[in-house]
Backbone as a ProteinNet text record, in pm:
[ID]
protein_1_A
[PRIMARY]
MRIHHPLLLWFALACGCSGASSSTAVAERPPSADMKKLLAKCTSCHKSGPLDLSVYSRSELRKKLEAVRAGKTKHPTDMSTLSDEQLDEIAAHLAAKR
[TERTIARY]
110.4	41.4	91.5	64	128.3	11.3	106.5	19.9	126.4	-10.9	79.2	48.2	-37.1	-106.6	-9.3	29	148	22	-137.6	-190.9	-247.3	-288.7	-327.1	-198.9	-88	34.3	58.2	24	33.8	-104.8	-216.2	-326.8	-291.5	-260.5	-221.5	-92	-3	108	58	-20.9	-64	-181.7	-260.6	-359.4	-252.1	-147.1	-54.9	-111.8	-128.9	-198.3	-93.4	0.6	109.2	159.7	74.2	70.1	227.3	313.9	432.3	407.7	519.8	466.3	436.1	360.1	323.3	456.9	558	644.7	576.1	495.3	427.1	361.8	309.8	203.8	350.8	426.2	566.6	599.4	631.3	624.2	569.3	415.8	282.9	245.7	304.4	252.5	393.4	356.5	454.3	536.6	673.5	795.7	783.7	787.9	774.2	884.4	949.7	1016.5	1164.8	1138.8	1317.7	1339	1253.5	1271	1308.2	1266.9	1282.7	1427.3	1457.3	1582.9	1694.2	1677.9	1771.6	1732.3	1616.4	1649	1683.7	1720.4	1771.1	1858.9	1946.9	2069.3	2154.3	2086.5	2117.7	2106.4	2023.2	2032.1	2124	2162	2238.5	2368.5	2390.8	2519.3	2496.8	2380.8	2359	2253.4	2261.4	2169.1	2216.2	2360.9	2379.8	2533	2594.6	2724	2760.6	2838.6	2881.3	2809.1	2783.7	2727.9	2544.9	2493.9	2339.3	2284.6	2169.9	2078.2	1962	1956.7	1841.9	1796.6	1966.6	1953.5	1918.5	1909	1879.3	1739.3	1689.4	1553.7	1573.5	1410.6	1384.9	1470.8	1466.4	1501.6	1691	1740.6	1913.3	1912.8	1831.9	1866.1	1863.3	1805.3	1765.9	1858.3	1919	2003.7	2169.6	2208.5	2267.4	2284	2170.2	2151.5	2209.1	2152.5	2152.6	2318.7	2373.2	2561.7	2583.5	2553.5	2599	2590.1	2464.8	2395.3	2498	2524.1	2626.4	2776.3	2823.5	2939.6	3023.1	2950.6	3020	3066.3	3007.9	3062.7	3049.5	3151.1	3182.7	3111.7	3092	2992	3016.6	2982.6	3037.3	2913	2852.1	2664.3	2698.9	2649.3	2641.6	2465.7	2494.3	2354.5	2334	2391.6	2381.1	2306.4	2207.9	2097.2	1964	1988.3	1820.7	1779	1637.3	1566.6	1555.2	1492.7	1463	1348	1247.5	1105.1	1206.2	1263.1	1365.1	1445.9	1511.4	1579	1486.2	1320.4	1232	1196.2	1177	1135.8	1218.7	1351.2	1434.9	1471	1468.8	1501.3	1324.6	1253.1	1094.4	1110.8	1156	1111	1219.9	1348.1	1429.5	1440.1	1390.8	1333.3	1235.9	1089.3	1036.8	1107.6	1183.1	1247.6	1278.6	1329.5	1320.2	1243.1
-110.4	13.2	145.7	224.5	337.7	453.5	552.1	643.3	747.6	869.4	996.5	1111.5	1115.9	1220.8	1214.7	1358.5	1317.6	1274.9	1353.9	1384.9	1198.7	1119.2	970.3	897.2	965.7	832.3	832.5	972.5	938.7	866.9	895.8	835	684.1	598.6	494.6	409	501.9	479.6	484.8	566.6	555.3	468.8	395.5	296.9	121.1	160.4	56.5	-48.5	81.7	42.9	74.3	60.2	136	1.3	-108	-212.9	-248.3	-246.3	-303.5	-442.5	-556.1	-680.9	-702.5	-785.7	-786.5	-811.9	-776.7	-819	-894.9	-780.7	-869.4	-961.9	-1036	-1101.4	-1246.7	-1246.9	-1319	-1372.3	-1245.5	-1289.2	-1312.7	-1315.4	-1370.1	-1485.6	-1553.1	-1705.7	-1791	-1944.1	-2002	-2059.1	-2057.2	-2102.5	-2231.2	-2260	-2411.6	-2520.4	-2603.3	-2715.9	-2706.9	-2675.4	-2614.6	-2464.7	-2373.2	-2248.2	-2258.6	-2317.4	-2377.7	-2391.3	-2520.6	-2565.6	-2409.7	-2364.7	-2262.3	-2147.4	-2120.7	-2019.1	-2063.8	-2181	-2185.3	-2225	-2242.9	-2225	-2082.8	-1993.9	-1868.9	-1794.3	-1847.8	-1831.4	-1898.9	-1979.1	-2084.1	-1952.2	-1898.9	-1813.1	-1670.6	-1612.8	-1490.5	-1450	-1482.5	-1459.3	-1363.5	-1371.9	-1272.7	-1240.5	-1106.4	-1090.7	-989	-1031.8	-917.6	-947.4	-1098.3	-1126.5	-1130.8	-1076.3	-1048.9	-947.7	-1068.5	-975.1	-922.6	-913.3	-846.2	-695.7	-643.1	-506.8	-421.2	-517.5	-461.7	-462.1	-394.8	-390.5	-467.9	-507	-583	-573.6	-445.4	-374.6	-365.1	-379.8	-383.4	-528.8	-598	-749	-810.4	-743.2	-779.4	-760.2	-617.9	-561.5	-643.4	-704.6	-753.1	-899.7	-984	-1097.5	-1118.7	-1038.4	-973.6	-993.3	-955.6	-946.9	-1049.7	-1136.4	-1261.1	-1331	-1337.8	-1396.2	-1411.2	-1258	-1210.9	-1252.4	-1268.2	-1284.2	-1172.8	-1049.8	-939	-965.1	-1056.3	-1034.6	-1255.6	-1226.2	-1363.8	-1406.9	-1568.2	-1621	-1791.8	-1851.2	-1948.5	-2058.2	-2012.9	-2086.3	-2056.1	-2101.8	-2113	-2036	-1912.2	-1864.1	-1830.2	-1883.1	-1815.5	-1866	-1987.6	-2036.3	-1989	-1952.3	-1867	-1719.7	-1785.4	-1671.1	-1595.5	-1446.5	-1307.9	-1402.9	-1463.8	-1458.2	-1546.9	-1597.4	-1656.1	-1560.3	-1468	-1363.3	-1298.7	-1268.9	-1207.3	-1242.6	-1427.3	-1457.9	-1467.9	-1462.2	-1514	-1373.7	-1206.7	-1104.2	-1079.1	-1117.3	-1114.1	-1179.3	-1298	-1329.6	-1312.9	-1296.1	-1271.6	-1126.4	-1029.1	-871.4	-872.1	-971.4	-1016	-1052.2	-1112.7	-1104.5	-1010.5	-891.7	-769	-751.4
-34.8	-19.1	-46.1	-80.2	-100.5	-60.9	0	57.1	35.5	-42.6	-66.7	6.6	39.8	138.7	285.6	311.5	480.1	601.2	579.5	696	655.1	587.9	572	609.6	588.5	629.3	749.1	863.2	979.4	1075.8	979.5	1004.3	1018.2	885.2	880.9	978.2	976.7	1095.3	1233.9	1283.1	1410.4	1407.8	1301.5	1329	1317.9	1277.7	1250.6	1102.4	1015.2	918.8	782.2	792.4	739.2	562.2	600.4	471.9	447.6	543.4	565.1	587.7	576.6	638.5	819.1	826.3	959.5	1082.5	1096.9	1205.1	1331.4	1401.7	1494.6	1474.3	1354.1	1382.7	1389.7	1320.4	1372.7	1473.6	1537.2	1690	1760.5	1736.5	1774.9	1757.7	1629.2	1657.7	1720.8	1718.4	1780.3	1641.7	1708.3	1582.4	1556.6	1444.6	1389.1	1466.4	1426.3	1508.6	1453.6	1343.2	1263.3	1306.4	1374.1	1405	1533.5	1591.9	1748.2	1780.6	1701.6	1696.6	1700.2	1550.4	1526.6	1617.6	1665.5	1811.9	1926.1	1941.1	2093.4	2044.4	1931.7	1909.4	1891.7	1854.5	1882.2	2024.6	2103.8	2225.9	2344.6	2298.1	2360.3	2365.9	2299.8	2284.3	2312.2	2281	2268	2384.9	2489.1	2618.7	2692.9	2725.2	2840.7	2791.8	2849.3	2872.4	2696.8	2656.1	2537	2454.2	2442	2303.3	2314.8	2402.4	2441.3	2350.8	2288.1	2163.4	2223.2	2373.3	2429	2394.3	2374.7	2380.8	2244.2	2153.9	2017.4	2003.4	1895	1852.2	1700.7	1684.3	1572.5	1463.3	1409	1279.8	1314.1	1431.4	1459.1	1413.2	1507.8	1492.4	1347.2	1234.4	1103.3	1046.3	1055.5	958.4	1046.1	1134.8	1212.7	1135.4	1146.8	1062.7	921.7	863.8	726.2	676.1	787.6	775.6	804	894.1	934	780.4	762.9	631.7	511	484.1	361.5	409.7	492.3	554.3	532.6	573.5	632.8	780.4	890.4	1012.1	1009	1081	1088.5	1244.8	1192.7	1299.6	1240.4	1386.3	1386.5	1325.1	1327.2	1236.5	1082.4	986.3	831.5	833	797.7	807.5	657.6	574.5	433.4	334.1	403.4	352.9	391.1	466.8	542.1	469.5	438.9	367.6	472	380.8	409.2	549.9	515.7	594.4	754.5	699.2	815.1	913	869.3	896.2	1004	906.6	1002.4	1105.8	1120.3	1226.2	1317.7	1292.7	1413.2	1467.2	1411.5	1483.9	1526.4	1515.1	1518.6	1690.6	1688.2	1850.4	1914.1	1870.8	1949.7	2019.7	1908.9	2011.8	2075.3	2051.3	2134.4	2276.1	2287.5	2432.4	2518.3	2458.3	2515.5	2660
[MASK]
++++++++++++++++++++++++++++++++++++++++++++++++++++++++++++++++++++++++++++++++++++++++++++++++++

């Protein structure tokens, strides 16, 4: 959905009707069995200390995950095959833990 008028844009954002993908819906639905395994792997290292991910917002986590997937950030787990949807789901679930 494209909104051109500033007042309509403000109203759409205020109502949560921006037309963007529903990241809150991702965080609200339970993760699949495969995603639970992946999230467990993430949180086994990233739950506290200098590797704690709970300090980041969903969008910040998404950017970090994209960098790991692209090979720009070193990471022991190969994430190069994860889809955009999987990165969205990981970021949403990790951000929901904040």
